[in-house]
C-alpha positions in Angstrom: 62.2 217.2 30.2 60.4 219.4 32.7 61.7 219.5 36.3 59.3 217.9 38.7 57.9 220.5 41.2 57.0 217.8 43.7 59.4 216.6 46.3 61.9 214.3 44.7 62.6 212.1 47.7 59.8 209.7 48.6 60.1 210.8 52.2 61.0 214.3 53.3 61.3 215.6 56.8 59.4 218.9 57.3 61.6 222.0 57.1 63.9 220.2 54.8 63.9 221.7 51.3 65.5 219.4 48.7 65.6 221.0 45.2 67.1 220.3 41.8 68.4 222.8 39.3 66.9 222.5 35.8 69.3 221.1 33.2 71.1 223.6 31.0 69.5 222.4 27.8 65.9 222.8 29.0 63.7 224.6 26.5 62.0 227.9 27.5 58.6 226.5 27.0 59.2 223.5 29.2 60.8 225.6 32.0 57.9 228.1 31.9 55.4 225.2 32.1 57.1 223.9 35.2 57.2 227.3 36.8 53.5 227.7 36.2 52.8 224.3 37.8 54.9 225.2 40.8 53.3 228.6 41.2 49.8 227.2 41.0 50.7 224.6 43.6 52.1 227.2 46.0 48.9 229.3 45.6 46.6 226.2 46.1 47.5 225.8 49.8 44.7 227.3 51.9 44.5 226.2 55.5 47.2 227.1 58.0 47.3 226.7 61.7 50.5 228.9 62.2 52.2 231.4 59.9 48.8 232.5 58.5 49.9 236.0 57.6 53.2 234.9 56.1 51.6 232.2 54.1 48.9 234.5 52.7 51.4 237.1 51.7 53.5 234.5 50.0 50.5 233.2 48.0 49.6 236.8 47.0 53.1 237.5 45.7 53.5 234.2 43.9 50.1 234.7 42.3 51.5 237.9 40.6 54.5 235.9 39.5 52.2 233.3 38.0 50.7 236.0 35.8 54.1 236.7 34.3 54.8 233.1 33.6 51.4 232.6 32.0 51.8 235.7 29.9 55.2 234.5 28.5 54.0 230.9 28.1 51.1 232.1 25.9 53.5 233.8 23.5 56.0 231.1 22.4 57.5 233.4 19.8 59.0 235.6 22.5 62.8 235.3 22.4 64.2 234.6 25.9 68.0 235.2 26.2 70.2 232.7 28.0 70.8 235.1 30.9 67.0 235.3 31.5 66.7 231.5 31.3 69.4 231.3 34.0 67.3 233.7 36.2 64.2 231.5 35.6 66.2 228.5 36.6 67.1 230.3 39.8 63.5 231.1 40.4 62.6 227.5 39.8 64.9 226.3 42.6 63.5 229.0 44.9 59.9 228.1 44.1 60.6 224.5 44.8 61.8 225.4 48.3 58.8 227.7 48.8 56.5 224.9 47.8 57.9 222.7 50.4 57.7 225.4 53.1 54.0 226.1 52.2 53.3 222.4 52.2 54.8 222.0 55.7 52.8 224.9 57.0 49.6 223.4 55.6 50.2 219.8 56.8 47.5 218.5 59.2 49.9 216.4 61.3 52.8 218.8 61.9 51.0 221.7 63.6 52.6 221.4 67.0 56.1 220.9 65.3 55.6 224.0 63.2 54.6 226.0 66.3 57.8 224.9 68.0 59.8 226.0 65.0 57.7 229.1 64.2 60.6 231.6 64.5 62.7 229.5 62.1 59.8 229.2 59.6 59.2 232.9 59.6 62.9 233.5 58.7 62.7 231.0 55.9 59.7 232.8 54.4 61.8 236.0 54.4 64.9 234.4 52.9 63.0 232.8 50.1 60.9 235.8 49.2 64.0 238.0 49.2 65.5 235.5 46.7 62.4 236.0 44.5 62.9 239.7 44.6 66.6 239.4 43.7 65.6 237.3 40.7 63.0 239.8 39.5 65.5 242.7 39.7 67.6 240.8 37.2 64.7 240.4 34.7 64.7 242.8 31.7 60.9 243.1 31.6 60.9 245.7 28.9 62.2 243.1 26.4 59.2 240.9 26.8 56.5 243.4 25.5 54.2 242.5 28.4 50.8 244.1 28.8 50.9 247.1 31.0 49.0 245.6 33.9 51.3 242.5 34.2 54.4 244.6 33.8 53.3 247.1 36.5 52.3 244.3 38.9 55.6 242.5 38.5 57.6 245.7 39.1 55.6 246.4 42.2 56.1 242.8 43.4 59.9 243.2 43.0 59.8 246.3 45.3 57.5 244.7 47.8 59.3 241.4 48.0 62.6 243.2 48.7 61.1 245.3 51.5 58.5 242.9 53.0 59.1 241.7 56.5 58.1 238.2 57.3 58.0 238.2 61.1 56.7 235.8 63.7 53.1 236.8 64.3 52.2 237.8 67.9 49.6 235.0 68.1 52.2 232.3 67.1 54.7 233.8 69.6 52.1 233.8 72.4 51.1 230.2 71.9 54.8 229.1 71.6 55.4 230.7 75.0 52.3 229.0 76.4 53.7 225.6 75.1 57.0 226.3 76.8 55.2 227.0 80.0 53.3 223.8 79.9 56.4 221.7 79.1 58.2 223.4 82.0 55.3 222.5 84.3 55.6 218.8 83.3 59.4 218.9 83.7 59.0 220.0 87.3 56.4 217.2 88.0 53.3 219.4 88.0 50.2 218.8 85.9 49.6 221.9 83.8 46.3 223.8 83.9 43.9 222.0 81.6 42.5 225.2 80.1 46.0 226.3 79.1 46.6 223.0 77.2 43.2 223.3 75.5 44.0 226.8 74.3 47.1 225.6 72.5 45.2 222.7 70.9 42.3 224.9 69.9 44.7 227.4 68.4 46.4 224.7 66.3 43.0 223.3 65.4 43.8 219.9 67.0 40.1 219.3 67.7 39.7 215.5 67.8 41.3 212.3 69.1 42.4 211.5 65.6 44.0 214.9 65.0 46.0 214.4 68.2 47.0 210.9 67.3 48.2 211.9 63.8 50.4 214.6 65.4 51.9 211.9 67.7 52.6 209.5 64.8 54.4 212.3 63.0 56.6 213.1 66.0 57.4 209.5 66.6 58.6 209.1 63.0 60.8 212.1 63.4 62.2 210.8 66.7 62.9 207.5 65.0 64.9 209.1 62.2 66.4 212.1 64.0 68.1 211.7 67.4 69.5 215.2 67.6 66.3 216.6 68.9 65.3 213.6 70.9 64.7 215.4 74.2 62.3 218.0 72.6 60.6 215.4 70.5 60.1 213.1 73.5 58.7 216.0 75.4 56.2 217.0 72.7 55.1 213.3 72.4 54.5 213.2 76.1 52.4 216.3 76.0 50.3 215.1 73.1 49.9 211.6 74.6 48.7 213.2 77.9 46.2 215.3 75.8 45.0 212.4 73.8 44.3 210.3 76.9 42.8 213.0 79.2 41.4 215.8 77.0 40.0 213.9 74.0 37.4 211.6 75.6 35.8 210.2 72.4 37.3 208.0 69.8 36.0 209.9 66.8 36.5 207.3 64.1 33.8 204.8 63.2 36.0 201.8 62.4 37.5 201.2 65.8 37.4 197.4 65.4 39.1 197.6 62.0 41.9 199.9 63.3 42.3 197.8 66.4 42.6 194.7 64.3 45.2 196.2 62.1 47.1 197.4 65.2 46.9 193.9 66.7 48.2 192.1 63.7 51.2 194.3 63.4 52.0 194.1 67.1 51.9 190.4 67.4 54.6 189.7 64.9 56.3 187.4 67.3 59.0 184.8 66.7 60.3 181.6 68.2 63.7 183.2 68.8 62.1 185.6 71.3 61.5 182.9 73.9 64.7 181.0 73.0 67.2 183.8 73.8 67.9 184.1 77.5 67.4 187.6 79.0 71.1 187.9 80.0 72.0 187.6 76.3 69.8 190.5 75.3 70.9 194.1 75.1 68.8 196.2 77.6 68.6 199.0 74.9 67.8 197.2 71.7 66.3 194.1 73.3 68.1 192.1 70.7 70.8 189.4 71.0 74.1 191.0 71.8 76.7 190.2 69.1 79.4 192.5 70.6 78.7 192.9 74.4 80.6 195.6 76.2 80.5 196.7 79.9 80.3 200.3 81.0 81.5 201.9 84.2 78.4 201.0 86.2 78.9 197.3 85.5 76.0 197.0 83.1 76.5 195.2 79.8 75.1 196.4 76.4 75.6 195.7 72.7 78.4 198.0 71.5 76.4 199.7 68.7 73.4 200.4 71.0 75.4 202.0 73.9 77.4 204.0 71.4 74.2 205.5 69.9 73.1 206.3 73.5 76.3 208.1 74.3 76.4 209.9 70.9 72.9 211.3 71.7 74.5 213.2 74.6 73.5 210.9 77.5 75.9 210.5 80.3 73.9 208.1 82.5 73.5 204.3 82.5 70.3 203.5 80.5 69.4 200.7 82.9 70.3 202.1 86.3 70.3 205.8 85.7 73.6 206.2 87.4 76.0 208.9 86.1 78.9 207.4 84.1 82.4 208.1 85.5 83.9 207.3 82.1 82.5 206.6 78.6 85.1 203.9 78.0 83.6 200.6 76.8 85.1 197.3 78.1 84.6 194.2 75.9 82.8 191.4 77.7 84.7 188.5 76.2 83.3 185.8 78.5 79.7 186.7 77.8 80.5 187.0 74.0 81.8 183.4 74.1 78.6 182.2 75.9 76.4 184.0 73.4 78.3 182.5 70.4 78.1 179.0 72.0 74.4 179.5 72.5 73.9 180.5 68.9 76.0 177.5 67.8 73.9 175.0 69.9 70.6 176.4 68.8 71.3 177.0 65.1 70.9 180.8 65.3 72.8 182.8 62.7 74.8 185.6 64.3 74.4 187.7 61.2 70.6 187.3 61.2 70.3 187.9 64.9 71.8 191.4 64.5 68.7 193.5 63.9 68.9 197.3 63.3 69.3 199.0 66.7 66.2 200.7 68.0 66.4 204.3 69.0 67.1 205.4 72.6 63.3 206.0 73.0 62.7 202.3 73.1 64.6 201.7 76.3 63.6 201.9 80.0 64.4 205.6 79.7 61.5 208.0 79.0 63.5 210.3 76.7 63.0 213.5 78.8 61.8 214.6 82.2 58.7 216.0 80.5 57.8 212.7 78.9 58.5 210.8 82.2 56.1 212.9 84.2 53.5 213.1 81.5 53.6 209.3 81.2 53.2 208.9 85.0 50.2 211.3 85.0 48.3 209.7 82.2 49.1 206.1 83.4 47.5 206.9 86.7 44.5 208.4 84.9 44.1 205.3 82.7 44.3 202.9 85.6 41.6 204.9 87.5 39.4 204.9 84.4 39.7 201.1 84.1 38.4 200.8 87.6 35.8 203.6 88.0 34.9 204.6 84.5 31.8 203.8 82.4 31.9 200.9 80.0 32.7 203.4 77.2 35.5 204.9 79.2 37.0 201.5 80.1 37.0 200.6 76.4 38.8 203.8 75.5 41.3 203.3 78.3 42.2 199.8 77.2 42.6 201.0 73.6 45.0 203.7 74.8 47.1 201.1 76.5 47.3 199.2 73.3 48.7 202.2 71.5 50.9 203.6 74.3 52.6 200.3 75.3 53.2 199.2 71.8 56.9 199.9 71.7 57.8 202.1 74.7 59.3 200.1 77.5 59.1 203.0 80.0 55.3 203.5 79.3 54.7 199.8 79.9 56.5 200.0 83.2 54.4 203.0 84.3 51.1 201.4 83.3 52.0 198.2 85.2 53.2 200.1 88.3 50.0 202.2 88.3 47.9 199.1 88.5 46.5 198.7 85.0 46.8 194.9 84.9 44.1 193.7 87.4 41.2 195.8 86.0 42.2 194.8 82.5 41.8 191.2 83.5 38.4 192.0 85.0 37.0 193.5 81.8 38.1 190.4 79.7 34.7 189.0 80.6 32.9 192.0 78.9 30.1 191.0 76.5 31.2 193.8 74.1 33.5 192.4 71.4 35.5 195.6 71.0 36.1 196.1 74.7 37.3 192.5 75.0 39.7 192.9 72.0 41.1 196.1 73.5 41.5 194.5 77.0 43.4 191.4 75.7 45.4 193.6 73.3 46.4 195.8 76.2 47.3 192.8 78.4 49.4 191.4 75.5 51.5 194.5 75.4 51.9 194.6 79.2 52.8 190.9 79.3 56.1 191.8 77.5 57.1 193.5 80.8 58.6 191.3 83.5 56.5 192.8 86.3 53.4 192.7 84.0 53.9 188.9 83.6 54.3 188.5 87.3 51.1 190.5 88.1 49.1 188.6 85.5 50.0 185.3 87.1 49.7 186.4 90.7 46.3 187.9 89.9 45.1 184.5 88.6 44.9 186.1 85.1 45.8 182.9 83.2 42.2 181.5 83.5 40.4 184.5 81.9 43.1 184.7 79.2 42.7 181.0 78.4 38.9 181.6 78.4 39.4 184.3 75.7 41.7 181.9 73.8 39.0 179.3 73.7 35.8 181.3 73.5 36.8 184.9 72.6 34.1 187.0 71.0 36.3 187.5 67.9 39.2 185.9 66.1 41.4 188.9 66.9 40.8 188.5 70.6 41.7 184.8 70.5 44.9 185.6 68.5 46.0 188.1 71.0 45.3 185.7 73.9 47.6 183.2 72.2 50.3 185.9 71.9 49.8 186.8 75.6 50.4 183.1 76.5 53.5 183.2 74.4 55.0 186.1 76.4 54.0 184.4 79.7 55.7 181.2 78.6 58.9 183.1 78.2 59.2 182.9 82.0 60.5 179.5 83.1 58.4 179.0 86.2 55.1 179.9 84.3 55.5 177.2 81.6 54.5 174.4 84.0 51.5 176.4 85.4 50.2 177.1 81.9 50.7 173.5 80.9 48.6 172.4 83.9 45.7 174.5 82.7 43.4 171.9 81.0 42.3 174.3 78.2 45.6 176.1 77.4 47.4 173.7 75.1 44.2 172.2 73.5 43.1 175.8 72.9 46.4 176.6 71.1 46.1 173.4 69.0 42.6 174.4 67.9 44.0 177.7 66.8 46.7 175.9 64.7 43.9 174.2 62.9 42.0 177.4 61.9 42.4 179.3 58.6 44.0 182.5 59.9 47.7 182.7 59.3 48.1 185.2 62.2 46.3 182.8 64.6 48.4 179.9 63.5 51.7 181.8 64.0 50.8 183.0 67.5 49.6 179.5 68.6 52.7 177.7 67.2 55.2 180.0 68.9 53.2 179.8 72.2 53.4 175.9 72.0 57.1 176.2 71.3 57.5 178.3 74.4 55.6 175.7 76.5 57.8 172.9 75.1 60.8 174.5 76.8 59.4 172.8 79.9 60.0 169.0 79.6 56.8 168.3 81.6 54.7 169.8 78.8 55.9 167.4 76.1 53.4 164.7 76.8 50.6 167.2 77.1 51.4 168.7 73.7 51.5 165.3 72.1 48.2 164.1 73.6 46.5 167.4 72.5 46.9 166.4 68.8 49.5 169.0 68.1 51.6 166.9 65.7 48.9 166.2 63.1 47.8 169.8 63.2 51.4 171.0 62.5 52.0 168.4 59.7 48.8 169.8 58.0 50.4 173.2 58.2 53.5 171.8 56.4 51.2 170.2 53.7 49.3 173.5 53.1 50.4 176.5 51.3 51.1 178.6 54.4 53.4 181.5 54.6 57.1 180.5 55.1 57.3 182.0 58.6 54.4 179.8 59.9 55.9 176.7 58.2 59.4 177.4 59.7 58.0 177.9 63.2 55.9 174.6 62.8 59.1 172.8 61.8 60.8 174.2 64.9 58.1 172.7 67.1 58.3 169.3 65.4 62.1 169.4 66.0 61.5 170.0 69.7 59.2 167.0 69.9 61.1 164.6 67.7 64.5 165.3 69.3 63.5 164.8 72.9 61.8 161.4 72.9 61.1 158.3 71.0 57.3 159.0 71.4 57.7 162.5 69.9 59.7 161.2 66.9 57.2 158.4 66.3 54.2 160.8 66.5 55.8 163.0 63.9 56.6 160.0 61.7 53.1 158.5 62.0 51.5 161.9 61.1 53.1 161.6 57.6 55.8 164.1 58.0 58.6 162.1 56.4 57.9 162.8 52.7 57.0 166.4 53.5 60.2 167.1 55.4 62.4 165.3 52.8 60.8 167.3 50.0 61.2 170.6 52.0 64.9 169.8 52.6 65.5 169.6 48.9 63.3 172.6 47.9 63.3 175.1 50.8 65.0 178.4 50.2 65.1 179.3 53.9 68.3 178.3 55.7 66.5 177.9 59.0 63.9 175.7 57.3 66.6 173.4 55.9 68.3 173.2 59.3 65.0 172.2 60.9 64.4 169.6 58.3 67.7 167.9 58.7 67.2 167.9 62.5 63.9 166.1 62.1 65.3 163.5 59.7 68.3 162.9 62.1 65.8 162.4 65.0 63.9 159.9 63.0 67.0 157.8 62.4 68.1 158.1 66.0 64.8 157.7 67.8 62.9 155.4 65.4 65.6 153.4 63.7 66.2 151.4 60.6 62.6 151.6 59.2 63.2 155.3 58.5 66.9 155.0 57.8 66.3 152.5 55.1 63.9 154.9 53.3 66.3 157.8 53.5 69.3 155.6 52.4 67.5 154.7 49.2 66.8 158.4 48.3 69.9 159.3 46.2 68.6 162.9 45.7 68.9 163.6 49.4 72.7 163.6 49.6 73.3 166.8 47.5 71.1 168.8 50.0 72.9 167.4 52.9 76.4 168.1 51.5 75.2 171.6 50.7 74.4 172.2 54.4 77.8 170.8 55.4 79.5 173.5 53.2 77.1 176.4 53.4 75.0 175.9 56.5 75.6 177.2 60.0 77.9 175.2 62.3 74.9 173.7 64.0 73.3 172.6 60.6 76.6 171.3 59.3 77.0 169.2 62.4 73.5 167.7 62.0 74.0 167.1 58.3 77.3 165.3 58.8 75.8 163.1 61.5 72.9 162.1 59.1 75.3 161.5 56.2 77.4 159.2 58.5 74.3 157.3 59.6 73.2 156.7 56.0 76.7 155.6 54.9 76.9 153.2 57.9 73.5 151.8 57.1 74.4 151.2 53.5 77.6 149.4 54.6 75.7 147.3 57.1 73.1 146.5 54.5 75.8 145.2 52.1 77.3 143.0 54.9 73.9 141.8 56.1 74.3 143.3 59.6 71.3 145.7 59.7 69.3 145.6 62.9 66.2 147.3 64.1 67.8 150.5 65.2 70.6 152.9 64.5 72.4 154.6 67.4 
């Protein structure tokens, strides 16, 4: 079987050269075929932004080597000794690495990264071509009876490859120095000269907004997977984000609305647990529920795994306050841990499921580097000014930039909010242009994740225009994002009442539950759940027709996540009042919930189902209990939850089992009344 000349791993970081050695039993013909494929692939790379001279020289030398492989492959009768096969295997490994190196130099999204590593790349070219020369020295070319031209070329190649110098070109060296100058300017809080930045981008052929955006995406992926160079990577991302915002004025792709729609649907993957978990129980680094809270010397508390990753990255400051740590010792916060575990028990949250993979240190309130911090402050101010004084086209672009920049970076959100981006975004929600409205509400949705952003939205009377978009937005995407924004606003206790008092907010969310889009349903359902955390909103949610809409979701073939969230809202309504339980019952939920308890594969779904059935028995009474008591197939599902469910689910299941047993005993003795307590 021929070795595969392509990268074996599905994902490979640039300047990483994985390779495999051909198996010992490989036939000469197969090995030569693979060497030919590898050589052709190396010679096929054409466009290089850096290392142009080294790449061209490599292609020239490998093209000569290709002639040798093709000559031998065309003469299968040639006897190739084992020692020569071993040399060819060594060449095969070397060519694999050369292929990766050329591929990295030719990539269109790693140009800045290759410039930063240009000295290292030049050294790799020299090492690998010297390895080729070493292999050629060991080949007994006279035994192959090659044509004179090929033989002479290969001999000449062996000499040239051994002596050739693959050095950093003066142009690459000049632009690398220019980049260091620009990063140094940012680090000291000075905006670099625009013409200097443009020279680097022009040299690297980063000519459009999309080119710049692709470079940012690559660096963000590297930062996500490699924390060792986090400071440099954060600095480069800051430089490119500044360039994308300020230098590249035009969005050069034609499908802005399609890309924005894709971005929005990914970004509003929200969940009920987000508004259930108190802020004090969340790790300031990962933003997830803390399962092992520890306190550091500044008095701040973090999840153990998150703060350990922060410290291992070489940071000696508190991520939240920025204070220098006097010690890196971690002190277990036992009291808080007990409160968190009790909270999880009371709310049916599985500790195991709540422990999401820790996000990298770039997702904290820290910017990652001084360069990134100052670059972010500069472009945040620029964006905020554009939102106020720019043309309609410039305002649209500024709003779209916020959607991208504030997607996951907490520090960037904070900068944009502090620089005044929220009020002008609220102003352009009334735009008659669909794309502008989508970008404005999408940007507000991202900024509404920030505490100060929520406060400014509400203080600027932003709820009214957001609800207007929810009801009458120019596109479904805009309406979906308005629902998600209301969800984030509802995470603040004092805002739930204000939102509930808006006459269009809850009815608008209910209308969205009734529509066909799964994304819209999910956003609306979780927003309603957030509003239900205020008891004053329960009657308004019931009167808006929420229950029939949610029961229809259960009856349809919706995605499990939407169904599970709908069950959670029904639980919140059925458990809190007799009116809520009766509304859920009258909407026809009983057979649906009973069937889902027996068939659901989701543990959370089963827990919600048993909670609803228990609420029926407690708040409605014997008319429901009698139906459930006659269903013999119900008991196995309840006993399964007692043994395999969470403590919260087991408790609910045991209570329901006891009620059904007591009802059967009372029935046999003729003592059944109209209610079961």
